[in-house]
Structures are given as structure tokens and as C-alpha cells.
py3Dmol code that shows the C-alpha trace and the ligand (Angstrom):
import py3Dmol

protein = """\
ATOM      1  CA  MET A   1     -39.736 -19.577 -30.215  1.00  0.00           C
ATOM      2  CA  VAL A   2     -37.135 -21.235 -28.079  1.00  0.00           C
ATOM      3  CA  SER A   3     -38.660 -22.924 -24.993  1.00  0.00           C
ATOM      4  CA  LEU A   4     -37.052 -22.594 -21.615  1.00  0.00           C
ATOM      5  CA  ALA A   5     -36.017 -26.319 -21.806  1.00  0.00           C
ATOM      6  CA  GLN A   6     -34.173 -25.805 -25.172  1.00  0.00           C
ATOM      7  CA  ARG A   7     -32.065 -22.928 -23.948  1.00  0.00           C
ATOM      8  CA  ALA A   8     -28.369 -23.681 -23.504  1.00  0.00           C
ATOM      9  CA  PRO A   9     -27.451 -23.765 -19.860  1.00  0.00           C
ATOM     10  CA  VAL A  10     -25.814 -20.607 -18.605  1.00  0.00           C
ATOM     11  CA  ARG A  11     -22.196 -21.223 -17.965  1.00  0.00           C
ATOM     12  CA  ARG A  12     -20.878 -19.403 -14.892  1.00  0.00           C
ATOM     13  CA  ALA A  13     -17.234 -18.638 -14.674  1.00  0.00           C
ATOM     14  CA  PRO A  14     -15.662 -20.853 -12.028  1.00  0.00           C
ATOM     15  CA  ARG A  15     -15.574 -19.244  -8.620  1.00  0.00           C
ATOM     16  CA  PRO A  16     -12.074 -18.819  -7.266  1.00  0.00           C
ATOM     17  CA  SER A  17     -11.647 -20.691  -4.059  1.00  0.00           C
ATOM     18  CA  SER A  18     -10.793 -18.740  -0.905  1.00  0.00           C
ATOM     19  CA  VAL A  19      -7.283 -20.180  -0.907  1.00  0.00           C
ATOM     20  CA  GLN A  20      -6.744 -18.964  -4.491  1.00  0.00           C
ATOM     21  CA  LEU A  21      -8.022 -15.489  -3.320  1.00  0.00           C
ATOM     22  CA  LYS A  22      -5.574 -15.424  -0.486  1.00  0.00           C
ATOM     23  CA  TYR A  23      -2.784 -16.215  -2.996  1.00  0.00           C
ATOM     24  CA  VAL A  24      -3.983 -13.142  -5.022  1.00  0.00           C
ATOM     25  CA  MET A  25      -3.868 -11.041  -1.843  1.00  0.00           C
ATOM     26  CA  ALA A  26      -0.365 -12.318  -0.921  1.00  0.00           C
ATOM     27  CA  VAL A  27       1.216 -11.927  -4.411  1.00  0.00           C
ATOM     28  CA  SER A  28      -0.327  -8.466  -4.948  1.00  0.00           C
ATOM     29  CA  GLY A  29       0.593  -7.562  -1.365  1.00  0.00           C
ATOM     30  CA  ALA A  30       4.169  -8.648  -2.047  1.00  0.00           C
ATOM     31  CA  VAL A  31       4.326  -6.464  -5.220  1.00  0.00           C
ATOM     32  CA  MET A  32       3.181  -3.387  -3.174  1.00  0.00           C
ATOM     33  CA  PHE A  33       5.516  -4.225  -0.355  1.00  0.00           C
ATOM     34  CA  ALA A  34       8.527  -4.383  -2.760  1.00  0.00           C
ATOM     35  CA  TYR A  35       7.502  -1.030  -4.183  1.00  0.00           C
ATOM     36  CA  LEU A  36       7.187   0.518  -0.682  1.00  0.00           C
ATOM     37  CA  VAL A  37      10.632  -0.718   0.363  1.00  0.00           C
ATOM     38  CA  LEU A  38      12.255   0.766  -2.819  1.00  0.00           C
ATOM     39  CA  HIS A  39      10.211   3.954  -2.425  1.00  0.00           C
ATOM     40  CA  MET A  40      11.188   4.422   1.227  1.00  0.00           C
ATOM     41  CA  ILE A  41      14.921   3.850   0.381  1.00  0.00           C
ATOM     42  CA  GLY A  42      14.632   6.236  -2.505  1.00  0.00           C
ATOM     43  CA  ASN A  43      13.058   8.969  -0.337  1.00  0.00           C
ATOM     44  CA  LEU A  44      15.949   8.766   2.134  1.00  0.00           C
ATOM     45  CA  LYS A  45      18.237  10.282  -0.581  1.00  0.00           C
ATOM     46  CA  ILE A  46      16.794  13.611   0.640  1.00  0.00           C
ATOM     47  CA  PHE A  47      19.365  13.426   3.493  1.00  0.00           C
ATOM     48  CA  PHE A  48      22.191  13.423   0.869  1.00  0.00           C
ATOM     49  CA  GLY A  49      20.991  16.646  -0.553  1.00  0.00           C
ATOM     50  CA  GLN A  50      18.910  18.255  -3.335  1.00  0.00           C
ATOM     51  CA  GLU A  51      21.119  16.881  -6.147  1.00  0.00           C
ATOM     52  CA  SER A  52      21.021  13.338  -4.887  1.00  0.00           C
ATOM     53  CA  LEU A  53      17.231  13.175  -4.655  1.00  0.00           C
ATOM     54  CA  ASP A  54      16.455  15.096  -7.910  1.00  0.00           C
ATOM     55  CA  LEU A  55      19.000  13.025  -9.849  1.00  0.00           C
ATOM     56  CA  TYR A  56      17.508   9.861  -8.477  1.00  0.00           C
ATOM     57  CA  ALA A  57      14.019  10.970  -9.544  1.00  0.00           C
ATOM     58  CA  GLU A  58      15.262  11.838 -12.949  1.00  0.00           C
ATOM     59  CA  TRP A  59      16.910   8.428 -13.245  1.00  0.00           C
ATOM     60  CA  LEU A  60      13.529   6.812 -12.504  1.00  0.00           C
ATOM     61  CA  ARG A  61      12.165   8.591 -15.633  1.00  0.00           C
ATOM     62  CA  VAL A  62      14.987   7.693 -17.981  1.00  0.00           C
ATOM     63  CA  VAL A  63      15.964   4.156 -16.711  1.00  0.00           C
ATOM     64  CA  GLY A  64      15.991   1.777 -19.630  1.00  0.00           C
ATOM     65  CA  GLU A  65      17.127   4.505 -22.174  1.00  0.00           C
ATOM     66  CA  PRO A  66      18.201   4.392 -25.027  1.00  0.00           C
ATOM     67  CA  ALA A  67      16.931   0.833 -25.549  1.00  0.00           C
ATOM     68  CA  LEU A  68      13.491   1.908 -24.373  1.00  0.00           C
ATOM     69  CA  PRO A  69      11.837   5.345 -24.728  1.00  0.00           C
ATOM     70  CA  GLU A  70      11.769   7.641 -21.656  1.00  0.00           C
ATOM     71  CA  GLN A  71       9.319   6.653 -18.896  1.00  0.00           C
ATOM     72  CA  THR A  72       8.776   3.120 -20.328  1.00  0.00           C
ATOM     73  CA  VAL A  73      10.052   1.346 -17.191  1.00  0.00           C
ATOM     74  CA  LEU A  74       8.324   3.867 -14.956  1.00  0.00           C
ATOM     75  CA  TRP A  75       4.919   3.167 -16.696  1.00  0.00           C
ATOM     76  CA  ILE A  76       5.527  -0.616 -16.526  1.00  0.00           C
ATOM     77  CA  VAL A  77       5.934  -0.213 -12.745  1.00  0.00           C
ATOM     78  CA  ARG A  78       2.869   2.045 -12.523  1.00  0.00           C
ATOM     79  CA  ILE A  79       0.670  -0.495 -14.358  1.00  0.00           C
ATOM     80  CA  ALA A  80       1.972  -3.435 -12.315  1.00  0.00           C
ATOM     81  CA  LEU A  81       1.261  -1.368  -9.122  1.00  0.00           C
ATOM     82  CA  LEU A  82      -2.203  -0.454 -10.289  1.00  0.00           C
ATOM     83  CA  ALA A  83      -2.968  -4.059 -11.078  1.00  0.00           C
ATOM     84  CA  ALA A  84      -1.717  -5.199  -7.702  1.00  0.00           C
ATOM     85  CA  VAL A  85      -3.802  -2.545  -5.925  1.00  0.00           C
ATOM     86  CA  LEU A  86      -7.073  -3.463  -7.804  1.00  0.00           C
ATOM     87  CA  SER A  87      -6.537  -7.207  -7.471  1.00  0.00           C
ATOM     88  CA  HIS A  88      -5.768  -6.776  -3.710  1.00  0.00           C
ATOM     89  CA  ILE A  89      -8.946  -4.750  -3.195  1.00  0.00           C
ATOM     90  CA  ALA A  90     -11.121  -7.161  -5.291  1.00  0.00           C
ATOM     91  CA  ALA A  91      -9.836 -10.348  -3.521  1.00  0.00           C
ATOM     92  CA  ALA A  92     -10.273  -8.669  -0.135  1.00  0.00           C
ATOM     93  CA  THR A  93     -13.874  -7.674  -0.973  1.00  0.00           C
ATOM     94  CA  VAL A  94     -14.832 -11.171  -2.120  1.00  0.00           C
ATOM     95  CA  LEU A  95     -13.280 -12.783   0.902  1.00  0.00           C
ATOM     96  CA  ALA A  96     -14.945 -10.289   3.242  1.00  0.00           C
ATOM     97  CA  ARG A  97     -18.378 -10.971   1.680  1.00  0.00           C
ATOM     98  CA  ARG A  98     -17.816 -14.742   1.938  1.00  0.00           C
ATOM     99  CA  ALA A  99     -16.850 -14.373   5.587  1.00  0.00           C
ATOM    100  CA  ALA A 100     -19.989 -12.278   6.216  1.00  0.00           C
ATOM    101  CA  ARG A 101     -22.134 -14.855   4.551  1.00  0.00           C
ATOM    102  CA  ALA A 102     -20.602 -17.724   6.577  1.00  0.00           C
ATOM    103  CA  ARG A 103     -21.588 -15.735   9.705  1.00  0.00           C
ATOM    104  CA  PRO A 104     -25.277 -14.830   9.257  1.00  0.00           C
ATOM    105  CA  VAL A 105     -25.835 -14.181  12.911  1.00  0.00           C
ATOM    106  CA  LYS A 106     -23.930 -11.077  14.017  1.00  0.00           C
ATOM    107  CA  TYR A 107     -21.744 -11.263  17.150  1.00  0.00           C
ATOM    108  CA  ALA A 108     -23.434 -10.171  20.243  1.00  0.00           C
ATOM    109  CA  ALA A 109     -22.147  -6.856  21.623  1.00  0.00           C
ATOM    110  CA  GLY A 110     -19.079  -7.364  23.761  1.00  0.00           C
ATOM    111  CA  ASN A 111     -18.427 -10.696  22.077  1.00  0.00           C
ATOM    112  CA  LYS A 112     -16.220  -9.607  19.277  1.00  0.00           C
ATOM    113  CA  VAL A 113     -13.363 -11.902  18.682  1.00  0.00           C
ATOM    114  CA  ALA A 114      -9.911 -10.529  17.921  1.00  0.00           C
ATOM    115  CA  GLY A 115     -10.091 -11.698  14.337  1.00  0.00           C
ATOM    116  CA  SER A 116     -13.079  -9.509  13.522  1.00  0.00           C
ATOM    117  CA  TYR A 117     -11.335  -6.479  15.115  1.00  0.00           C
ATOM    118  CA  ALA A 118      -8.317  -7.083  12.918  1.00  0.00           C
ATOM    119  CA  THR A 119     -10.504  -7.541   9.891  1.00  0.00           C
ATOM    120  CA  ARG A 120     -12.364  -4.212  10.435  1.00  0.00           C
ATOM    121  CA  THR A 121      -9.021  -2.407  11.093  1.00  0.00           C
ATOM    122  CA  MET A 122      -7.625  -3.795   7.874  1.00  0.00           C
ATOM    123  CA  ARG A 123     -10.721  -2.680   5.928  1.00  0.00           C
ATOM    124  CA  TRP A 124     -10.776   0.865   7.279  1.00  0.00           C
ATOM    125  CA  GLY A 125      -6.920   1.100   7.118  1.00  0.00           C
ATOM    126  CA  GLY A 126      -7.181   0.033   3.487  1.00  0.00           C
ATOM    127  CA  VAL A 127      -9.740   2.812   2.680  1.00  0.00           C
ATOM    128  CA  ILE A 128      -7.569   5.406   4.495  1.00  0.00           C
ATOM    129  CA  ILE A 129      -4.442   4.256   2.521  1.00  0.00           C
ATOM    130  CA  ALA A 130      -6.248   4.347  -0.803  1.00  0.00           C
ATOM    131  CA  LEU A 131      -7.482   7.957  -0.109  1.00  0.00           C
ATOM    132  CA  PHE A 132      -3.985   8.889   1.059  1.00  0.00           C
ATOM    133  CA  VAL A 133      -2.419   7.559  -2.242  1.00  0.00           C
ATOM    134  CA  ILE A 134      -4.842   9.570  -4.371  1.00  0.00           C
ATOM    135  CA  TYR A 135      -3.904  12.801  -2.363  1.00  0.00           C
ATOM    136  CA  HIS A 136      -0.196  11.923  -2.474  1.00  0.00           C
ATOM    137  CA  ILE A 137      -0.104  11.497  -6.186  1.00  0.00           C
ATOM    138  CA  LEU A 138      -1.892  14.780  -6.702  1.00  0.00           C
ATOM    139  CA  ASP A 139       0.604  16.369  -4.209  1.00  0.00           C
ATOM    140  CA  LEU A 140       3.972  14.955  -5.083  1.00  0.00           C
ATOM    141  CA  THR A 141       3.617  13.270  -8.575  1.00  0.00           C
ATOM    142  CA  THR A 142       1.426  15.665 -10.598  1.00  0.00           C
ATOM    143  CA  GLY A 143       2.248  18.624  -8.188  1.00  0.00           C
ATOM    144  CA  THR A 144      -1.447  19.878  -8.409  1.00  0.00           C
ATOM    145  CA  LEU A 145      -1.886  20.234  -4.629  1.00  0.00           C
ATOM    146  CA  ASN A 146       1.708  21.069  -3.926  1.00  0.00           C
ATOM    147  CA  PRO A 147       2.705  24.662  -2.985  1.00  0.00           C
ATOM    148  CA  ASN A 148       5.832  24.440  -5.267  1.00  0.00           C
ATOM    149  CA  GLY A 149       4.523  21.842  -7.599  1.00  0.00           C
ATOM    150  CA  GLN A 150       7.355  21.972 -10.284  1.00  0.00           C
ATOM    151  CA  TYR A 151       7.944  18.888 -12.416  1.00  0.00           C
ATOM    152  CA  GLY A 152      11.481  17.504 -11.654  1.00  0.00           C
ATOM    153  CA  GLU A 153      12.015  19.627  -8.488  1.00  0.00           C
ATOM    154  CA  VAL A 154      11.344  16.722  -6.178  1.00  0.00           C
ATOM    155  CA  TYR A 155      13.508  18.110  -3.415  1.00  0.00           C
ATOM    156  CA  ALA A 156      11.876  21.522  -3.473  1.00  0.00           C
ATOM    157  CA  ASN A 157       8.372  20.092  -3.741  1.00  0.00           C
ATOM    158  CA  VAL A 158       8.919  17.899  -0.651  1.00  0.00           C
ATOM    159  CA  VAL A 159      10.503  20.816   1.376  1.00  0.00           C
ATOM    160  CA  ALA A 160       7.667  23.127   0.420  1.00  0.00           C
ATOM    161  CA  ASP A 161       5.082  20.360   1.270  1.00  0.00           C
ATOM    162  CA  PHE A 162       6.097  19.750   4.736  1.00  0.00           C
ATOM    163  CA  ALA A 163       7.219  23.343   5.746  1.00  0.00           C
ATOM    164  CA  PRO A 164       6.574  23.993   9.530  1.00  0.00           C
ATOM    165  CA  GLN A 165       3.456  26.233   8.724  1.00  0.00           C
ATOM    166  CA  ARG A 166       1.960  23.273   6.879  1.00  0.00           C
ATOM    167  CA  TRP A 167       2.155  21.003   9.917  1.00  0.00           C
ATOM    168  CA  TYR A 168      -1.367  19.703   9.203  1.00  0.00           C
ATOM    169  CA  VAL A 169      -0.063  18.152   5.871  1.00  0.00           C
ATOM    170  CA  THR A 170       2.762  16.417   7.943  1.00  0.00           C
ATOM    171  CA  LEU A 171       0.168  15.239  10.448  1.00  0.00           C
ATOM    172  CA  PHE A 172      -1.897  13.729   7.723  1.00  0.00           C
ATOM    173  CA  TYR A 173       1.174  11.938   6.311  1.00  0.00           C
ATOM    174  CA  VAL A 174       2.054  10.691   9.777  1.00  0.00           C
ATOM    175  CA  LEU A 175      -1.508   9.264  10.225  1.00  0.00           C
ATOM    176  CA  ALA A 176      -1.356   7.619   6.739  1.00  0.00           C
ATOM    177  CA  VAL A 177       2.044   6.098   7.377  1.00  0.00           C
ATOM    178  CA  VAL A 178       0.827   4.645  10.780  1.00  0.00           C
ATOM    179  CA  ALA A 179      -2.133   3.158   8.789  1.00  0.00           C
ATOM    180  CA  VAL A 180       0.320   1.665   6.289  1.00  0.00           C
ATOM    181  CA  THR A 181       2.552   0.310   9.095  1.00  0.00           C
ATOM    182  CA  LEU A 182      -0.430  -1.409  10.913  1.00  0.00           C
ATOM    183  CA  HIS A 183      -1.872  -2.674   7.670  1.00  0.00           C
ATOM    184  CA  LEU A 184       1.489  -4.109   6.604  1.00  0.00           C
ATOM    185  CA  ARG A 185       2.183  -5.618  10.072  1.00  0.00           C
ATOM    186  CA  HIS A 186      -1.193  -7.570   9.937  1.00  0.00           C
ATOM    187  CA  GLY A 187      -0.807  -8.327   6.177  1.00  0.00           C
ATOM    188  CA  LEU A 188       2.614  -9.821   6.626  1.00  0.00           C
ATOM    189  CA  TRP A 189       1.560 -11.738   9.685  1.00  0.00           C
ATOM    190  CA  SER A 190      -1.545 -13.232   8.041  1.00  0.00           C
ATOM    191  CA  ALA A 191       0.364 -14.083   4.824  1.00  0.00           C
ATOM    192  CA  LEU A 192       2.938 -15.947   6.832  1.00  0.00           C
ATOM    193  CA  GLN A 193       0.218 -17.663   8.862  1.00  0.00           C
ATOM    194  CA  SER A 194      -1.609 -18.739   5.695  1.00  0.00           C
ATOM    195  CA  PHE A 195       1.287 -19.914   3.670  1.00  0.00           C
ATOM    196  CA  GLY A 196       4.112 -20.607   6.109  1.00  0.00           C
ATOM    197  CA  ARG A 197       4.499 -23.397   8.510  1.00  0.00           C
ATOM    198  CA  THR A 198       3.476 -21.569  11.614  1.00  0.00           C
ATOM    199  CA  SER A 199       3.681 -23.872  14.564  1.00  0.00           C
ATOM    200  CA  GLU A 200       2.669 -22.608  18.034  1.00  0.00           C
ATOM    201  CA  ARG A 201       6.397 -22.408  18.830  1.00  0.00           C
ATOM    202  CA  ASN A 202       7.275 -19.920  16.061  1.00  0.00           C
ATOM    203  CA  ARG A 203       4.024 -17.853  16.154  1.00  0.00           C
ATOM    204  CA  ARG A 204       5.672 -15.304  18.427  1.00  0.00           C
ATOM    205  CA  ALA A 205       8.694 -15.066  16.174  1.00  0.00           C
ATOM    206  CA  VAL A 206       6.409 -14.545  13.121  1.00  0.00           C
ATOM    207  CA  ARG A 207       4.594 -11.813  14.949  1.00  0.00           C
ATOM    208  CA  ALA A 208       7.859 -10.163  16.011  1.00  0.00           C
ATOM    209  CA  VAL A 209       9.356 -10.329  12.529  1.00  0.00           C
ATOM    210  CA  SER A 210       6.167  -8.818  10.950  1.00  0.00           C
ATOM    211  CA  SER A 211       6.153  -6.007  13.369  1.00  0.00           C
ATOM    212  CA  GLY A 212       9.850  -5.340  13.060  1.00  0.00           C
ATOM    213  CA  ILE A 213       9.682  -5.079   9.170  1.00  0.00           C
ATOM    214  CA  ALA A 214       6.533  -2.915   9.360  1.00  0.00           C
ATOM    215  CA  ILE A 215       8.123  -0.539  11.958  1.00  0.00           C
ATOM    216  CA  VAL A 216      11.403  -0.181   9.971  1.00  0.00           C
ATOM    217  CA  LEU A 217       9.424   0.793   6.868  1.00  0.00           C
ATOM    218  CA  GLY A 218       7.125   3.161   8.871  1.00  0.00           C
ATOM    219  CA  VAL A 219      10.114   4.942  10.629  1.00  0.00           C
ATOM    220  CA  GLY A 220      11.876   5.275   7.242  1.00  0.00           C
ATOM    221  CA  PHE A 221       8.836   6.916   5.664  1.00  0.00           C
ATOM    222  CA  LEU A 222       8.220   9.272   8.666  1.00  0.00           C
ATOM    223  CA  ALA A 223      11.803  10.434   8.737  1.00  0.00           C
ATOM    224  CA  VAL A 224      11.293  12.684   5.637  1.00  0.00           C
ATOM    225  CA  PRO A 225       8.149  14.742   6.495  1.00  0.00           C
ATOM    226  CA  LEU A 226       9.196  15.007  10.099  1.00  0.00           C
ATOM    227  CA  SER A 227      12.807  16.141   9.367  1.00  0.00           C
ATOM    228  CA  VAL A 228      11.423  18.828   7.054  1.00  0.00           C
ATOM    229  CA  THR A 229       8.792  20.081   9.481  1.00  0.00           C
ATOM    230  CA  PHE A 230      11.366  20.174  12.357  1.00  0.00           C
ATOM    231  CA  GLY A 231      13.900  21.962  10.245  1.00  0.00           C
ATOM    232  CA  LEU A 232      16.519  19.247   9.775  1.00  0.00           C
ATOM    233  CA  VAL A 233      16.019  19.407   6.042  1.00  0.00           C
ATOM    234  CA  SER A 234      15.361  22.721   4.306  1.00  0.00           C
TER     235      SER A 234
END
"""
ligand_1 = """\
43
HEM
C 5.707 9.540 3.966
C 6.662 9.748 3.273
C 6.563 9.797 1.701
C 7.315 10.660 0.917
C 8.148 11.841 1.399
C 7.010 10.358 -0.395
C 7.460 10.995 -1.569
C 7.068 10.793 -2.801
C 7.515 11.619 -3.948
C 8.480 12.738 -3.894
C 6.894 11.069 -5.134
C 7.047 11.631 -6.527
C 8.273 11.045 -7.171
C 8.547 11.524 -8.488
O 7.759 12.184 -9.092
O 9.634 11.263 -8.953
C 6.092 10.025 -4.709
C 5.361 9.164 -5.480
C 4.538 8.148 -4.988
N 4.412 7.684 -3.796
Fe 5.273 8.412 -2.135
N 6.136 9.229 -0.471
C 5.887 8.934 0.773
C 5.054 7.882 1.345
C 4.376 7.022 0.410
C 3.539 5.905 0.827
C 3.253 5.516 2.310
C 2.985 5.326 -0.259
C 2.008 4.212 -0.407
C 1.096 3.870 0.492
C 3.423 6.141 -1.425
C 3.156 5.805 -2.775
C 3.554 6.553 -3.780
C 3.091 6.365 -5.178
C 2.070 5.340 -5.610
C 3.717 7.358 -5.952
C 3.493 7.555 -7.464
C 4.638 7.011 -8.169
C 4.575 7.332 -9.645
O 3.507 7.021 -10.252
O 5.450 7.808 -10.271
N 4.332 7.073 -0.914
N 6.173 9.789 -3.275
"""
view = py3Dmol.view(width=600, height=400)
view.addModel(protein, "pdb")
view.setStyle({"model": 0}, {"cartoon": {"style": "trace"}})
view.addModel(ligand_1, "xyz")
view.setStyle({"model": 1}, {"stick": {}})
view.zoomTo()
view.show()
């Protein structure tokens, strides 16, 4: 029998520091941000007509051919995006637990600091966005929840999705995009705070730039569902 004293010491994996976790959040956030910018620009092709949007969607599937088989690049992007989403959530969860442990006494009612408000908003915003993305993929990628739901008919799928009588779908998308905009605004701001050289003097500028970028992205995304619901695209 091996006595307790003879047992090899259990080696724990080194714990990542909070700064390392913030890097994980910033890098994964940057990957998702880049995707969102390209996705928003791609969506705007709907204003150039059905052929423009459907050809673009087709190009996304065949890009890299003939050197690479169809959809290779698309799947690389999907896997990178999934890795970014998972590491972003994992790092956020660990950081939130550490913050809670460092503050064993809860704030008294009415004594909540702005930081804790932003943190809760980010957490709930993140959950709403994650649920939206699941619905969105079932709606416009697989077509399962879409009234048209035809593979390759992206324009027709989008127009059927946000038809005036389906205003509640548009409303859901609007709420989700508002959540994305707020999440991004705070995410950009805190990444720039953590890694930039934010002096008191340029704090306001950093806040304004973060808000400006987030609002441009939000407006770009909202343009599509709202234009279909209000009959500008049909
Ligand atoms: C609000 C306006 C939006 C519209 C009209 C829209 C439209 C679309 C369409 C048509 C597709 C399918 C593309 C294809 O199959 O070729 C798609 C896929 C996708 N969208 Fe959006 N989208 C919007 C907002 C968003 C937002 C805010 C996010 C993220 C928070 C997002 C994330 C995604 C993801 C992850 C996919 C799956 C990509 C893939 O795996 O192929 N979208 N979107």
C-alpha cells in the first residue's frame, strides 16, 4: 500500500493571471468584432438587389476553390469564430468568479458602483446575444425556422423573415442588435482602458470612439431588417 506521504504531489495546471485572461477576452473579442464588421458590410449588399446578395453568399461558400474544396474557408472561419466565442465566455466566467470572491461582502442596496452595473449588463447582454445567435443560425443559416428557408436563396430568406406581418421577428432582431451594440461599446472601451494608455485627458475621446464604432455597426445591422419590414426592400 502506498502511504499518503509517498504519493506524488498533485500538480495543478498553472492558473492564468487576470491580465492573461483579459488578453484572451480582448483577442477573442477582436476576432468577433472583425467578423461582425465584415458580416454587416456583406448584409448591406441587399440594397444592391437579389443577385448581389445571393452571389456574395455563394462566393462565401466557394472562396478558395479550386485550390481548396468548397466551404473550406467558410469552415475555418466558423471554427475560429466558435473558438473565439467559447474562450471569450470561459475567460469572462473566470474573471467574474474572481471578482465575486474578491468582494465577499455584497454591496449594500443603493450603493452599487457604476462598474458593477456595467458588469451585470455585460453578463446579461452576453447571454441574450448567445441565445440570439443560436436562433439566428437556425433562422438564416440552416433555414429551419425561416418561412422560406431555401438553401442559397439568402435574399428571399431575409425578405420572408422580416415581412411586415412578422414584425415580432424584426423586433427581436432589433433588441438583439441593441444588445450587441451596448456590449461592443463597453467591450471596446474596457479593452482600450486595459491595454491602451488612457490618461484622464483622452478618456472622453476613448469613450466617444467606442460609442461611435458600436453605433455605426448597430445602425448597419438594423438597416436590413427595418428596411424589409417597412417595405424599402421587397
Ligand atoms: C440584424 C441583421 C442581420 C442580418 C440581416 C443577418 C443575416 C445573416 C444571414 C443572411 C446569414 C446566412 C448567410 C449565409 O448562409 O450565407 C447570417 C449568418 C450568421 N450571422 Fe447574421 N445577420 C444579422 C445580424 C447578426 C448579428 C448581430 C450576429 C452576431 C451577433 C450575426 C451572426 C451570424 C452568424 C454567426 C452567422 C452564421 C455564419 C455561418 O456559419 O455561415 N448576425 N446572418
